N, CA, C and O atoms as CSV, one atom per row, in Angstrom:
chain,resi,resn,atom,element,x,y,z
A,1,MET,N,N,-34.678,68.078,234.510
A,1,MET,CA,C,-34.027,68.016,233.219
A,1,MET,C,C,-33.759,69.446,232.743
A,1,MET,O,O,-34.582,70.344,232.918
A,2,ARG,N,N,-32.614,69.622,232.152
A,2,ARG,CA,C,-32.200,70.936,231.679
A,2,ARG,C,C,-32.847,71.247,230.329
A,2,ARG,O,O,-33.137,70.351,229.537
A,3,ALA,N,N,-33.062,72.536,230.092
A,3,ALA,CA,C,-33.605,72.978,228.817
A,3,ALA,C,C,-32.462,73.351,227.879
A,3,ALA,O,O,-31.513,74.023,228.284
A,4,CYS,N,N,-32.554,72.921,226.652
A,4,CYS,CA,C,-31.667,73.308,225.552
A,4,CYS,C,C,-30.273,72.690,225.579
A,4,CYS,O,O,-29.581,72.731,224.562
A,5,SER,N,N,-29.837,72.125,226.689
A,5,SER,CA,C,-28.495,71.537,226.734
A,5,SER,C,C,-28.341,70.616,227.930
A,5,SER,O,O,-29.126,70.657,228.877
A,6,ASP,N,N,-27.315,69.789,227.863
A,6,ASP,CA,C,-26.949,68.928,228.993
A,6,ASP,C,C,-25.446,68.722,228.916
A,6,ASP,O,O,-24.863,68.792,227.834
A,7,ARG,N,N,-24.823,68.470,230.038
A,7,ARG,CA,C,-23.392,68.200,230.062
A,7,ARG,C,C,-23.074,67.283,231.222
A,7,ARG,O,O,-23.814,67.214,232.204
A,8,LEU,N,N,-21.978,66.589,231.097
A,8,LEU,CA,C,-21.508,65.707,232.154
A,8,LEU,C,C,-19.989,65.805,232.178
A,8,LEU,O,O,-19.304,65.404,231.237
A,9,LYS,N,N,-19.482,66.348,233.279
A,9,LYS,CA,C,-18.033,66.462,233.437
A,9,LYS,C,C,-17.495,65.199,234.095
A,9,LYS,O,O,-18.224,64.470,234.768
A,10,SER,N,N,-16.222,64.961,233.888
A,10,SER,CA,C,-15.596,63.767,234.456
A,10,SER,C,C,-15.667,63.767,235.975
A,10,SER,O,O,-15.636,62.705,236.596
A,11,THR,N,N,-15.760,64.943,236.576
A,11,THR,CA,C,-15.803,65.042,238.036
A,11,THR,C,C,-17.220,65.012,238.604
A,11,THR,O,O,-17.389,64.970,239.822
A,12,ASP,N,N,-18.246,65.032,237.742
A,12,ASP,CA,C,-19.635,64.979,238.197
A,12,ASP,C,C,-19.997,63.569,238.653
A,12,ASP,O,O,-19.400,62.601,238.182
A,13,PRO,N,N,-20.971,63.434,239.568
A,13,PRO,CA,C,-21.458,62.090,239.900
A,13,PRO,C,C,-21.939,61.394,238.624
A,13,PRO,O,O,-22.699,61.976,237.850
A,14,GLY,N,N,-21.507,60.173,238.407
A,14,GLY,CA,C,-21.869,59.430,237.203
A,14,GLY,C,C,-20.985,59.754,236.015
A,14,GLY,O,O,-21.164,59.189,234.936
A,15,GLY,N,N,-20.028,60.658,236.200
A,15,GLY,CA,C,-19.121,61.029,235.122
A,15,GLY,C,C,-18.112,59.935,234.841
A,15,GLY,O,O,-17.908,59.040,235.661
A,16,HIS,N,N,-17.481,60.009,233.677
A,16,HIS,CA,C,-16.458,59.050,233.271
A,16,HIS,C,C,-15.104,59.737,233.379
A,16,HIS,O,O,-14.910,60.823,232.834
A,17,ALA,N,N,-14.177,59.112,234.074
A,17,ALA,CA,C,-12.861,59.703,234.319
A,17,ALA,C,C,-12.235,60.218,233.028
A,17,ALA,O,O,-12.120,59.485,232.045
A,18,GLY,N,N,-11.831,61.488,233.042
A,18,GLY,CA,C,-11.103,62.067,231.933
A,18,GLY,C,C,-11.917,62.387,230.694
A,18,GLY,O,O,-11.343,62.700,229.651
A,19,ILE,N,N,-13.246,62.317,230.778
A,19,ILE,CA,C,-14.099,62.609,229.617
A,19,ILE,C,C,-15.152,63.638,230.021
A,19,ILE,O,O,-15.939,63.396,230.936
A,20,ASP,N,N,-15.168,64.782,229.342
A,20,ASP,CA,C,-16.237,65.760,229.497
A,20,ASP,C,C,-17.068,65.730,228.223
A,20,ASP,O,O,-16.520,65.756,227.121
A,21,VAL,N,N,-18.392,65.676,228.370
A,21,VAL,CA,C,-19.284,65.639,227.216
A,21,VAL,C,C,-20.393,66.676,227.386
A,21,VAL,O,O,-20.769,67.031,228.503
A,22,ALA,N,N,-20.901,67.146,226.265
A,22,ALA,CA,C,-22.006,68.102,226.289
A,22,ALA,C,C,-22.828,67.931,225.024
A,22,ALA,O,O,-22.317,67.504,223.989
A,23,ALA,N,N,-24.112,68.271,225.118
A,23,ALA,CA,C,-25.011,68.281,223.964
A,23,ALA,C,C,-25.886,69.516,224.086
A,23,ALA,O,O,-26.291,69.898,225.183
A,24,LYS,N,N,-26.178,70.148,222.925
A,24,LYS,CA,C,-27.014,71.345,222.975
A,24,LYS,C,C,-27.744,71.546,221.655
A,24,LYS,O,O,-27.354,71.023,220.611
A,25,ALA,N,N,-28.818,72.324,221.742
A,25,ALA,CA,C,-29.573,72.752,220.567
A,25,ALA,C,C,-29.359,74.245,220.395
A,25,ALA,O,O,-29.396,75.001,221.365
A,26,ASP,N,N,-29.135,74.669,219.151
A,26,ASP,CA,C,-28.957,76.084,218.882
A,26,ASP,C,C,-29.507,76.387,217.494
A,26,ASP,O,O,-28.983,75.851,216.518
A,27,PRO,N,N,-30.541,77.222,217.357
A,27,PRO,CA,C,-31.187,77.959,218.437
A,27,PRO,C,C,-32.152,77.083,219.237
A,27,PRO,O,O,-32.542,75.999,218.803
A,28,CYS,N,N,-32.518,77.570,220.389
A,28,CYS,CA,C,-33.456,76.901,221.275
A,28,CYS,C,C,-34.246,77.983,221.990
A,28,CYS,O,O,-33.643,78.891,222.564
A,29,PRO,N,N,-35.588,77.921,221.978
A,29,PRO,CA,C,-36.446,76.868,221.453
A,29,PRO,C,C,-36.423,76.820,219.925
A,29,PRO,O,O,-35.825,77.665,219.259
A,30,ILE,N,N,-37.100,75.795,219.399
A,30,ILE,CA,C,-37.166,75.580,217.956
A,30,ILE,C,C,-38.589,75.851,217.479
A,30,ILE,O,O,-39.555,75.539,218.176
A,31,SER,N,N,-38.711,76.425,216.303
A,31,SER,CA,C,-40.022,76.660,215.699
A,31,SER,C,C,-40.526,75.346,215.090
A,31,SER,O,O,-39.737,74.523,214.625
A,32,SER,N,N,-41.832,75.168,215.100
A,32,SER,CA,C,-42.414,73.961,214.500
A,32,SER,C,C,-42.165,73.909,212.995
A,32,SER,O,O,-42.333,72.862,212.372
A,33,HIS,N,N,-41.768,75.031,212.417
A,33,HIS,CA,C,-41.464,75.086,210.984
A,33,HIS,C,C,-39.998,75.456,210.748
A,33,HIS,O,O,-39.602,75.736,209.616
A,34,GLY,N,N,-39.200,75.457,211.804
A,34,GLY,CA,C,-37.824,75.914,211.694
A,34,GLY,C,C,-36.809,74.812,211.924
A,34,GLY,O,O,-37.147,73.642,212.104
A,35,GLU,N,N,-35.550,75.229,211.911
A,35,GLU,CA,C,-34.449,74.295,212.128
A,35,GLU,C,C,-33.579,74.751,213.279
A,35,GLU,O,O,-33.557,75.925,213.650
A,36,SER,N,N,-32.870,73.796,213.829
A,36,SER,CA,C,-31.901,74.033,214.887
A,36,SER,C,C,-30.741,73.081,214.620
A,36,SER,O,O,-30.831,72.214,213.750
A,37,THR,N,N,-29.668,73.240,215.356
A,37,THR,CA,C,-28.526,72.345,215.227
A,37,THR,C,C,-28.316,71.616,216.547
A,37,THR,O,O,-28.286,72.235,217.611
A,38,HIS,N,N,-28.171,70.304,216.469
A,38,HIS,CA,C,-27.834,69.486,217.638
A,38,HIS,C,C,-26.324,69.288,217.597
A,38,HIS,O,O,-25.788,68.722,216.644
A,39,GLU,N,N,-25.647,69.755,218.634
A,39,GLU,CA,C,-24.190,69.699,218.686
A,39,GLU,C,C,-23.746,68.900,219.904
A,39,GLU,O,O,-24.257,69.088,221.008
A,40,VAL,N,N,-22.789,68.008,219.686
A,40,VAL,CA,C,-22.257,67.171,220.765
A,40,VAL,C,C,-20.757,67.431,220.864
A,40,VAL,O,O,-20.051,67.413,219.856
A,41,THR,N,N,-20.278,67.670,222.076
A,41,THR,CA,C,-18.852,67.880,222.301
A,41,THR,C,C,-18.302,66.746,223.154
A,41,THR,O,O,-18.844,66.432,224.214
A,42,ILE,N,N,-17.225,66.137,222.681
A,42,ILE,CA,C,-16.537,65.077,223.420
A,42,ILE,C,C,-15.114,65.566,223.647
A,42,ILE,O,O,-14.354,65.750,222.697
A,43,ASN,N,N,-14.760,65.774,224.905
A,43,ASN,CA,C,-13.435,66.275,225.257
A,43,ASN,C,C,-12.670,65.149,225.965
A,43,ASN,O,O,-12.944,64.827,227.121
A,44,ASN,N,N,-11.715,64.564,225.256
A,44,ASN,CA,C,-10.928,63.449,225.791
A,44,ASN,C,C,-9.719,63.994,226.551
A,44,ASN,O,O,-8.751,64.450,225.942
A,45,GLN,N,N,-9.776,63.946,227.859
A,45,GLN,CA,C,-8.684,64.407,228.701
A,45,GLN,C,C,-7.873,63.238,229.266
A,45,GLN,O,O,-7.036,63.412,230.151
A,46,ARG,N,N,-8.137,62.070,228.742
A,46,ARG,CA,C,-7.414,60.875,229.198
A,46,ARG,C,C,-6.027,60.811,228.557
A,46,ARG,O,O,-5.776,61.463,227.544
A,47,PRO,N,N,-5.127,60.020,229.154
A,47,PRO,CA,C,-3.803,59.848,228.557
A,47,PRO,C,C,-3.825,58.901,227.349
A,47,PRO,O,O,-2.833,58.800,226.628
A,48,ALA,N,N,-4.934,58.217,227.127
A,48,ALA,CA,C,-5.068,57.282,225.998
A,48,ALA,C,C,-6.136,57.791,225.030
A,48,ALA,O,O,-7.036,58.532,225.425
A,49,SER,N,N,-6.035,57.394,223.773
A,49,SER,CA,C,-7.029,57.758,222.761
A,49,SER,C,C,-8.330,57.000,222.997
A,49,SER,O,O,-8.361,55.979,223.684
A,50,LEU,N,N,-9.410,57.529,222.405
A,50,LEU,CA,C,-10.700,56.845,222.375
A,50,LEU,C,C,-10.876,56.286,220.971
A,50,LEU,O,O,-10.471,56.919,219.996
A,51,TYR,N,N,-11.482,55.099,220.860
A,51,TYR,CA,C,-11.625,54.428,219.565
A,51,TYR,C,C,-13.068,54.016,219.310
A,51,TYR,O,O,-13.854,53.851,220.243
A,52,SER,N,N,-13.406,53.854,218.032
A,52,SER,CA,C,-14.725,53.370,217.590
A,52,SER,C,C,-15.850,54.137,218.275
A,52,SER,O,O,-16.749,53.544,218.872
A,53,ILE,N,N,-15.787,55.452,218.182
A,53,ILE,CA,C,-16.763,56.313,218.849
A,53,ILE,C,C,-18.043,56.346,218.018
A,53,ILE,O,O,-18.001,56.557,216.806
A,54,GLU,N,N,-19.172,56.137,218.675
A,54,GLU,CA,C,-20.494,56.213,218.041
A,54,GLU,C,C,-21.332,57.208,218.836
A,54,GLU,O,O,-21.436,57.106,220.058
A,55,VAL,N,N,-21.924,58.168,218.138
A,55,VAL,CA,C,-22.795,59.155,218.768
A,55,VAL,C,C,-24.156,59.060,218.085
A,55,VAL,O,O,-24.255,59.196,216.866
A,56,VAL,N,N,-25.196,58.829,218.869
A,56,VAL,CA,C,-26.557,58.707,218.334
A,56,VAL,C,C,-27.478,59.605,219.154
A,56,VAL,O,O,-27.431,59.599,220.384
A,57,ALA,N,N,-28.315,60.378,218.459
A,57,ALA,CA,C,-29.315,61.205,219.142
A,57,ALA,C,C,-30.683,60.895,218.569
A,57,ALA,O,O,-30.828,60.571,217.390
A,58,ARG,N,N,-31.688,61.002,219.437
A,58,ARG,CA,C,-33.052,60.729,218.986
A,58,ARG,C,C,-34.045,61.607,219.726
A,58,ARG,O,O,-33.800,62.058,220.845
A,59,SER,N,N,-35.161,61.832,219.074
A,59,SER,CA,C,-36.281,62.554,219.674
A,59,SER,C,C,-37.126,61.526,220.429
A,59,SER,O,O,-37.499,60.496,219.867
A,60,VAL,N,N,-37.424,61.801,221.690
A,60,VAL,CA,C,-38.195,60.850,222.492
A,60,VAL,C,C,-39.643,60.771,222.023
A,60,VAL,O,O,-40.188,59.673,221.915
A,61,SER,N,N,-40.283,61.913,221.738
A,61,SER,CA,C,-41.702,61.906,221.366
A,61,SER,C,C,-41.936,62.015,219.861
A,61,SER,O,O,-43.076,61.897,219.410
A,62,GLY,N,N,-40.880,62.238,219.075
A,62,GLY,CA,C,-41.039,62.348,217.635
A,62,GLY,C,C,-41.533,63.703,217.158
A,62,GLY,O,O,-41.911,63.845,215.995
A,63,ARG,N,N,-41.537,64.702,218.036
A,63,ARG,CA,C,-41.991,66.038,217.644
A,63,ARG,C,C,-40.906,66.839,216.932
A,63,ARG,O,O,-41.177,67.869,216.314
A,64,ILE,N,N,-39.677,66.349,217.029
A,64,ILE,CA,C,-38.551,66.984,216.339
A,64,ILE,C,C,-37.899,65.926,215.470
A,64,ILE,O,O,-37.663,64.800,215.908
A,65,ASN,N,N,-37.612,66.300,214.238
A,65,ASN,CA,C,-36.979,65.386,213.299
A,65,ASN,C,C,-35.462,65.514,213.462
A,65,ASN,O,O,-34.861,66.491,213.017
A,66,VAL,N,N,-34.858,64.524,214.100
A,66,VAL,CA,C,-33.406,64.511,214.271
A,66,VAL,C,C,-32.896,63.128,213.886
A,66,VAL,O,O,-33.332,62.118,214.438
A,67,ASN,N,N,-31.976,63.096,212.942
A,67,ASN,CA,C,-31.400,61.837,212.479
A,67,ASN,C,C,-29.888,61.952,212.647
A,67,ASN,O,O,-29.158,62.150,211.676
A,68,PHE,N,N,-29.439,61.829,213.866
A,68,PHE,CA,C,-28.043,62.085,214.228
A,68,PHE,C,C,-27.363,60.767,214.535
A,68,PHE,O,O,-27.638,60.145,215.561
A,69,HIS,N,N,-26.484,60.342,213.658
A,69,HIS,CA,C,-25.656,59.159,213.899
A,69,HIS,C,C,-24.266,59.496,213.380
A,69,HIS,O,O,-24.053,59.618,212.174
A,70,HIS,N,N,-23.335,59.644,214.294
A,70,HIS,CA,C,-21.980,60.058,213.933
A,70,HIS,C,C,-20.991,58.989,214.384
A,70,HIS,O,O,-21.063,58.494,215.508
A,71,SER,N,N,-20.074,58.646,213.500
A,71,SER,CA,C,-19.007,57.700,213.827
A,71,SER,C,C,-17.668,58.400,213.689
A,71,SER,O,O,-17.454,59.198,212.777
A,72,GLU,N,N,-16.791,58.092,214.590
A,72,GLU,CA,C,-15.439,58.664,214.583
A,72,GLU,C,C,-14.496,57.526,214.932
A,72,GLU,O,O,-14.725,56.820,215.914
A,73,SER,N,N,-13.448,57.331,214.157
A,73,SER,CA,C,-12.558,56.189,214.412
A,73,SER,C,C,-11.674,56.404,215.629
A,73,SER,O,O,-11.419,55.464,216.381
A,74,VAL,N,N,-11.199,57.641,215.836
A,74,VAL,CA,C,-10.312,57.884,216.977
A,74,VAL,C,C,-10.391,59.346,217.411
A,74,VAL,O,O,-10.480,60.249,216.579
A,75,ILE,N,N,-10.357,59.561,218.715
A,75,ILE,CA,C,-10.152,60.890,219.293
A,75,ILE,C,C,-8.881,60.774,220.119
A,75,ILE,O,O,-8.888,60.130,221.168
A,76,PRO,N,N,-7.783,61.388,219.666
A,76,PRO,CA,C,-6.516,61.256,220.381
A,76,PRO,C,C,-6.584,61.828,221.805
A,76,PRO,O,O,-7.442,62.653,222.118
A,77,ALA,N,N,-5.679,61.377,222.639
A,77,ALA,CA,C,-5.573,61.886,224.012
A,77,ALA,C,C,-5.419,63.401,223.969
A,77,ALA,O,O,-4.650,63.934,223.168
A,78,GLY,N,N,-6.153,64.088,224.834
A,78,GLY,CA,C,-6.049,65.532,224.936
A,78,GLY,C,C,-6.756,66.307,223.842
A,78,GLY,O,O,-6.588,67.524,223.754
A,79,LYS,N,N,-7.545,65.641,223.003
A,79,LYS,CA,C,-8.229,66.322,221.892
A,79,LYS,C,C,-9.740,66.341,222.102
A,79,LYS,O,O,-10.287,65.591,222.911
A,80,LYS,N,N,-10.392,67.217,221.352
A,80,LYS,CA,C,-11.834,67.411,221.438
A,80,LYS,C,C,-12.444,67.279,220.049
A,80,LYS,O,O,-11.834,67.674,219.056
A,81,ARG,N,N,-13.653,66.721,219.984
A,81,ARG,CA,C,-14.417,66.660,218.737
A,81,ARG,C,C,-15.806,67.222,219.005
A,81,ARG,O,O,-16.360,67.048,220.090
A,82,THR,N,N,-16.364,67.903,217.998
A,82,THR,CA,C,-17.682,68.514,218.149
A,82,THR,C,C,-18.504,68.290,216.884
A,82,THR,O,O,-18.640,69.206,216.073
A,83,PRO,N,N,-19.053,67.090,216.699
A,83,PRO,CA,C,-19.937,66.867,215.550
A,83,PRO,C,C,-21.291,67.552,215.759
A,83,PRO,O,O,-21.760,67.697,216.888
A,84,SER,N,N,-21.907,67.970,214.651
A,84,SER,CA,C,-23.230,68.590,214.741
A,84,SER,C,C,-24.073,68.168,213.552
A,84,SER,O,O,-23.558,67.846,212.481
A,85,TYR,N,N,-25.386,68.176,213.766
A,85,TYR,CA,C,-26.346,67.787,212.737
A,85,TYR,C,C,-27.573,68.680,212.842
A,85,TYR,O,O,-27.915,69.140,213.931
A,86,PRO,N,N,-28.245,68.932,211.703
A,86,PRO,CA,C,-29.469,69.724,211.755
A,86,PRO,C,C,-30.636,68.907,212.305
A,86,PRO,O,O,-30.675,67.683,212.180
A,87,MET,N,N,-31.570,69.605,212.908
A,87,MET,CA,C,-32.837,68.997,213.314
A,87,MET,C,C,-33.925,70.007,213.019
A,87,MET,O,O,-33.675,71.211,212.968
A,88,ALA,N,N,-35.142,69.506,212.823
A,88,ALA,CA,C,-36.241,70.371,212.410
A,88,ALA,C,C,-37.488,70.079,213.226
A,88,ALA,O,O,-37.756,68.936,213.595
A,89,GLY,N,N,-38.246,71.135,213.501
A,89,GLY,CA,C,-39.536,70.970,214.145
A,89,GLY,C,C,-40.514,70.336,213.176
A,89,GLY,O,O,-40.373,70.474,211.961
A,90,CYS,N,N,-41.498,69.645,213.710
A,90,CYS,CA,C,-42.517,69.000,212.875
A,90,CYS,C,C,-43.796,69.833,212.919
A,90,CYS,O,O,-44.219,70.270,213.989
A,91,ALA,N,N,-44.406,70.051,211.762
A,91,ALA,CA,C,-45.645,70.827,211.678
A,91,ALA,C,C,-46.703,70.235,212.602
A,91,ALA,O,O,-46.826,69.016,212.724
A,92,GLY,N,N,-47.454,71.102,213.241
A,92,GLY,CA,C,-48.537,70.667,214.120
A,92,GLY,C,C,-48.081,70.342,215.530
A,92,GLY,O,O,-48.868,69.821,216.321
A,93,THR,N,N,-46.833,70.635,215.867
A,93,THR,CA,C,-46.329,70.309,217.209
A,93,THR,C,C,-46.061,71.549,218.048
A,93,THR,O,O,-45.491,71.454,219.135
A,94,GLU,N,N,-46.479,72.738,217.539
A,94,GLU,CA,C,-46.206,73.965,218.277
A,94,GLU,C,C,-46.805,73.919,219.683
A,94,GLU,O,O,-47.764,73.194,219.947
A,95,ASN,N,N,-46.217,74.707,220.566
A,95,ASN,CA,C,-46.613,74.793,221.975
A,95,ASN,C,C,-46.494,73.449,222.686
A,95,ASN,O,O,-47.345,73.091,223.500
A,96,SER,N,N,-45.438,72.714,222.374
A,96,SER,CA,C,-45.192,71.454,223.060
A,96,SER,C,C,-43.695,71.350,223.381
A,96,SER,O,O,-42.916,72.258,223.089
A,97,THR,N,N,-43.327,70.253,223.970
A,97,THR,CA,C,-41.939,70.018,224.376
A,97,THR,C,C,-41.523,68.639,223.919
A,97,THR,O,O,-42.336,67.715,223.896
A,98,ASP,N,N,-40.269,68.494,223.557
A,98,ASP,CA,C,-39.701,67.193,223.218
A,98,ASP,C,C,-38.429,67.020,224.036
A,98,ASP,O,O,-37.920,67.968,224.635
A,99,GLU,N,N,-37.940,65.816,224.046
A,99,GLU,CA,C,-36.696,65.507,224.741
A,99,GLU,C,C,-35.740,64.891,223.724
A,99,GLU,O,O,-36.121,63.995,222.970
A,100,ILE,N,N,-34.503,65.372,223.706
A,100,ILE,CA,C,-33.477,64.835,222.831
A,100,ILE,C,C,-32.514,64.017,223.685
A,100,ILE,O,O,-31.873,64.543,224.594
A,101,GLU,N,N,-32.422,62.729,223.381
A,101,GLU,CA,C,-31.500,61.832,224.085
A,101,GLU,C,C,-30.292,61.559,223.202
A,101,GLU,O,O,-30.432,61.278,222.011
A,102,THR,N,N,-29.114,61.643,223.786
A,102,THR,CA,C,-27.875,61.397,223.070
A,102,THR,C,C,-27.079,60.324,223.795
A,102,THR,O,O,-26.914,60.380,225.014
A,103,THR,N,N,-26.587,59.351,223.046
A,103,THR,CA,C,-25.741,58.297,223.596
A,103,THR,C,C,-24.388,58.332,222.904
A,103,THR,O,O,-24.308,58.395,221.678
A,104,ILE,N,N,-23.325,58.289,223.702
A,104,ILE,CA,C,-21.953,58.281,223.192
A,104,ILE,C,C,-21.307,56.990,223.685
A,104,ILE,O,O,-21.254,56.739,224.889
A,105,GLU,N,N,-20.814,56.171,222.752
A,105,GLU,CA,C,-20.153,54.914,223.112
A,105,GLU,C,C,-18.758,54.892,222.502
A,105,GLU,O,O,-18.542,55.403,221.404
A,106,PHE,N,N,-17.807,54.293,223.230
A,106,PHE,CA,C,-16.422,54.265,222.757
A,106,PHE,C,C,-15.616,53.223,223.535
A,106,PHE,O,O,-16.012,52.777,224.612
A,107,TYR,N,N,-14.482,52.855,222.957
A,107,TYR,CA,C,-13.474,52.059,223.642
A,107,TYR,C,C,-12.353,52.993,224.093
A,107,TYR,O,O,-11.998,53.936,223.386
A,108,ASP,N,N,-11.809,52.725,225.261
A,108,ASP,CA,C,-10.633,53.431,225.735
A,108,ASP,C,C,-9.392,52.762,225.142
A,108,ASP,O,O,-9.383,51.552,224.917
A,109,GLY,N,N,-8.359,53.541,224.895
A,109,GLY,CA,C,-7.132,53.016,224.317
A,109,GLY,C,C,-6.513,51.882,225.105
A,109,GLY,O,O,-5.798,51.050,224.545
A,110,THR,N,N,-6.783,51.841,226.405
A,110,THR,CA,C,-6.230,50.748,227.224
A,110,THR,C,C,-6.914,49.417,226.917
A,110,THR,O,O,-6.408,48.365,227.310
A,111,GLN,N,N,-8.060,49.442,226.218
A,111,GLN,CA,C,-8.772,48.227,225.838
A,111,GLN,C,C,-8.315,47.677,224.491
A,111,GLN,O,O,-8.731,46.591,224.086
A,112,ARG,N,N,-7.469,48.418,223.807
A,112,ARG,CA,C,-7.034,48.030,222.465
A,112,ARG,C,C,-6.049,46.865,222.543
A,112,ARG,O,O,-5.002,46.953,223.185
A,113,VAL,N,N,-6.413,45.772,221.872
A,113,VAL,CA,C,-5.558,44.590,221.824
A,113,VAL,C,C,-4.587,44.745,220.656
A,113,VAL,O,O,-3.375,44.629,220.835
A,114,SER,N,N,-5.118,45.007,219.461
A,114,SER,CA,C,-4.323,45.301,218.277
A,114,SER,C,C,-5.264,45.757,217.175
A,114,SER,O,O,-6.406,45.303,217.101
A,115,GLY,N,N,-4.783,46.665,216.309
A,115,GLY,CA,C,-5.614,47.137,215.200
A,115,GLY,C,C,-6.977,47.602,215.663
A,115,GLY,O,O,-7.091,48.506,216.491
A,116,ASN,N,N,-8.029,46.967,215.112
A,116,ASN,CA,C,-9.406,47.286,215.506
A,116,ASN,C,C,-9.995,46.239,216.438
A,116,ASN,O,O,-11.210,46.041,216.462
A,117,THR,N,N,-9.149,45.571,217.201
A,117,THR,CA,C,-9.596,44.563,218.156
A,117,THR,C,C,-9.478,45.136,219.567
A,117,THR,O,O,-8.436,45.660,219.960
A,118,PHE,N,N,-10.584,45.020,220.320
A,118,PHE,CA,C,-10.638,45.581,221.669
A,118,PHE,C,C,-11.143,44.528,222.642
A,118,PHE,O,O,-11.893,43.632,222.255
A,119,SER,N,N,-10.740,44.631,223.890
A,119,SER,CA,C,-11.235,43.719,224.922
A,119,SER,C,C,-12.298,44.446,225.746
A,119,SER,O,O,-12.237,45.662,225.927
A,120,GLY,N,N,-13.258,43.691,226.234
A,120,GLY,CA,C,-14.290,44.271,227.084
A,120,GLY,C,C,-15.358,45.010,226.296
A,120,GLY,O,O,-15.387,44.972,225.066
A,121,SER,N,N,-16.233,45.682,227.034
A,121,SER,CA,C,-17.367,46.406,226.452
A,121,SER,C,C,-17.019,47.869,226.245
A,121,SER,O,O,-16.121,48.412,226.888
A,122,LYS,N,N,-17.753,48.496,225.330
A,122,LYS,CA,C,-17.612,49.935,225.143
A,122,LYS,C,C,-18.135,50.667,226.374
A,122,LYS,O,O,-19.065,50.203,227.035
A,123,GLU,N,N,-17.537,51.802,226.673
A,123,GLU,CA,C,-18.095,52.699,227.677
A,123,GLU,C,C,-19.255,53.437,227.029
A,123,GLU,O,O,-19.258,53.656,225.817
A,124,SER,N,N,-20.235,53.819,227.829
A,124,SER,CA,C,-21.419,54.489,227.310
A,124,SER,C,C,-21.781,55.667,228.218
A,124,SER,O,O,-21.823,55.544,229.442
A,125,ILE,N,N,-22.041,56.809,227.582
A,125,ILE,CA,C,-22.436,58.016,228.310
A,125,ILE,C,C,-23.740,58.508,227.695
A,125,ILE,O,O,-23.866,58.585,226.473
A,126,GLY,N,N,-24.709,58.839,228.543
A,126,GLY,CA,C,-25.991,59.347,228.068
A,126,GLY,C,C,-26.226,60.787,228.498
A,126,GLY,O,O,-25.907,61.174,229.623
A,127,LEU,N,N,-26.785,61.570,227.591
A,127,LEU,CA,C,-27.174,62.954,227.861
A,127,LEU,C,C,-28.612,63.154,227.409
A,127,LEU,O,O,-29.090,62.450,226.519
A,128,SER,N,N,-29.306,64.112,228.020
A,128,SER,CA,C,-30.689,64.353,227.657
A,128,SER,C,C,-31.059,65.806,227.986
A,128,SER,O,O,-30.685,66.329,229.035
A,129,TYR,N,N,-31.795,66.443,227.076
A,129,TYR,CA,C,-32.289,67.786,227.363
A,129,TYR,C,C,-33.659,67.988,226.736
A,129,TYR,O,O,-34.030,67.312,225.776
A,130,GLN,N,N,-34.407,68.941,227.306
A,130,GLN,CA,C,-35.727,69.303,226.786
A,130,GLN,C,C,-35.581,70.467,225.819
A,130,GLN,O,O,-34.716,71.328,225.972
A,131,ILE,N,N,-36.452,70.465,224.822
A,131,ILE,CA,C,-36.490,71.574,223.878
A,131,ILE,C,C,-37.949,71.943,223.626
A,131,ILE,O,O,-38.765,71.094,223.268
A,132,ASP,N,N,-38.261,73.210,223.817
A,132,ASP,CA,C,-39.615,73.708,223.558
A,132,ASP,C,C,-39.796,73.934,222.067
A,132,ASP,O,O,-38.872,74.338,221.361
A,133,ILE,N,N,-41.021,73.660,221.605
A,133,ILE,CA,C,-41.370,73.872,220.200
A,133,ILE,C,C,-42.401,75.005,220.176
A,133,ILE,O,O,-43.459,74.917,220.799
A,134,ILE,N,N,-42.067,76.060,219.446
A,134,ILE,CA,C,-42.912,77.236,219.408
A,134,ILE,C,C,-43.489,77.426,218.008
A,134,ILE,O,O,-42.985,76.848,217.044
A,135,PRO,N,N,-44.558,78.246,217.891
A,135,PRO,CA,C,-45.150,78.484,216.560
A,135,PRO,C,C,-44.177,79.176,215.612
A,135,PRO,O,O,-44.521,79.445,214.461
């Protein structure tokens, strides 16, 4: 597992055609009494837009307070979005490590029937990185 960031390109094994995604913490490591920013980048290189995008991040062990839930109605073809949210270390967790998991779900424009009606299931991409917690 990578420290401080993770990414998945469309050409990587397990990648989604035409979608590059990344997640990172900055600064990293994080102080048990400090803050960092969790940033997610979604780069839509497909010829169709992405719809009903949901981005959720969570701390696996609860040592970092992150409440990241982002919704985006559309990312047009050829465009990029980079939502970010603050996260904070929790007192008493210094000299430990946590894992931040991020899930990105969306419909491809080819699934759009009409308006906000889509056929099939949302695509889902997962990212995960470790973050050290220091005094």
